[in-house]
C-alpha positions in Angstrom: -0.2 -0.2 0.0 1.0 3.3 -0.9 0.9 6.7 1.3 1.0 9.9 -0.3 3.2 12.1 0.9 2.1 14.8 3.1 4.2 17.9 1.1 3.7 16.6 -2.2 1.7 19.8 -4.0 -1.4 19.9 -5.5 -0.4 22.3 -8.1 -0.1 20.9 -11.4 3.2 22.6 -11.8 4.1 20.5 -14.6 0.9 22.4 -16.9 1.7 25.6 -15.7 4.3 28.0 -17.8 6.0 30.0 -15.6 5.2 29.6 -12.1 7.8 31.4 -9.4 7.3 32.0 -6.0 7.4 35.7 -5.9 7.1 36.6 -2.2 6.0 35.7 0.9 3.5 37.2 3.0 2.3 37.8 6.8 -2.1 37.3 7.5 -2.2 39.9 10.1 -4.9 39.4 13.1 -7.6 41.3 10.6 -7.2 38.4 8.2 -5.5 41.2 5.9 -1.7 41.4 3.6 0.0 43.5 1.7 1.5 42.7 -1.8 4.8 44.1 -2.3 5.2 47.6 -4.5 7.6 45.3 -7.2 4.7 43.0 -7.2 1.6 45.0 -7.8 3.5 47.4 -10.1 5.2 44.7 -12.3 1.4 43.1 -12.0 -0.5 47.0 -13.2 -2.3 46.7 -9.7 -3.6 49.8 -8.5 -5.8 50.5 -5.8 -9.3 50.2 -6.3 -8.7 47.2 -8.8 -10.4 43.9 -7.8 -9.2 40.5 -7.9 -10.6 37.0 -7.7 -8.6 34.7 -5.1 -9.0 31.1 -6.6 -7.8 27.9 -4.7 -7.3 24.2 -5.3 -8.0 21.3 -3.5 -6.6 18.8 -2.0 -8.1 15.8 -0.4 -10.8 17.8 1.2 -8.2 20.8 1.8 -7.2 23.9 0.4 -3.4 23.7 -0.5 -3.1 26.2 -3.4 -4.6 29.9 -3.4 -3.7 32.2 -6.6 -4.6 36.2 -6.9 -6.2 37.4 -10.9 -7.4 40.0 -11.9 -11.3 40.2 -12.3 -11.1 41.9 -16.0 -8.1 38.4 -16.9 -10.6 35.9 -15.2 -13.5 37.7 -17.3 -11.9 37.5 -20.7 -11.0 33.7 -19.9 -13.9 32.9 -18.8 -15.6 34.7 -22.1 -12.9 33.4 -24.2 -13.9 29.8 -23.3 -17.5 29.8 -22.5 -18.0 32.6 -25.2 -18.0 30.6 -28.4 -20.3 27.5 -26.2 -23.1 29.7 -25.8 -23.3 31.0 -29.1 -23.6 27.9 -30.5 -26.2 27.2 -27.7 -27.9 30.1 -29.1 -27.7 29.6 -32.7 -29.3 26.2 -31.8 -31.8 27.0 -29.7 -32.5 29.9 -32.4 -32.6 26.9 -35.4 -35.1 25.2 -33.2 -37.7 27.5 -33.1 -40.9 28.1 -35.6 -40.9 31.7 -36.6 
């Protein structure tokens, strides 16, 4: 019987083209953290920008967190779902009697 390595990452690193540890941040007593200025500048994150917090779960535990700008996430969703939704509308419109 094999046992799972407790330190094994759940993030599929081989599927990510460029993933690096940019910084280590500390969560304060209010649950807040500070993104370092250099990272905010490189990512063009400004005050008021919205970030989506994505999580990856393994064995019922959250093991990987990632931040993405909301407009980037919207673009990803639209590029993936847009063609599917357009096709669904074409099919439903084609099936109606006019």
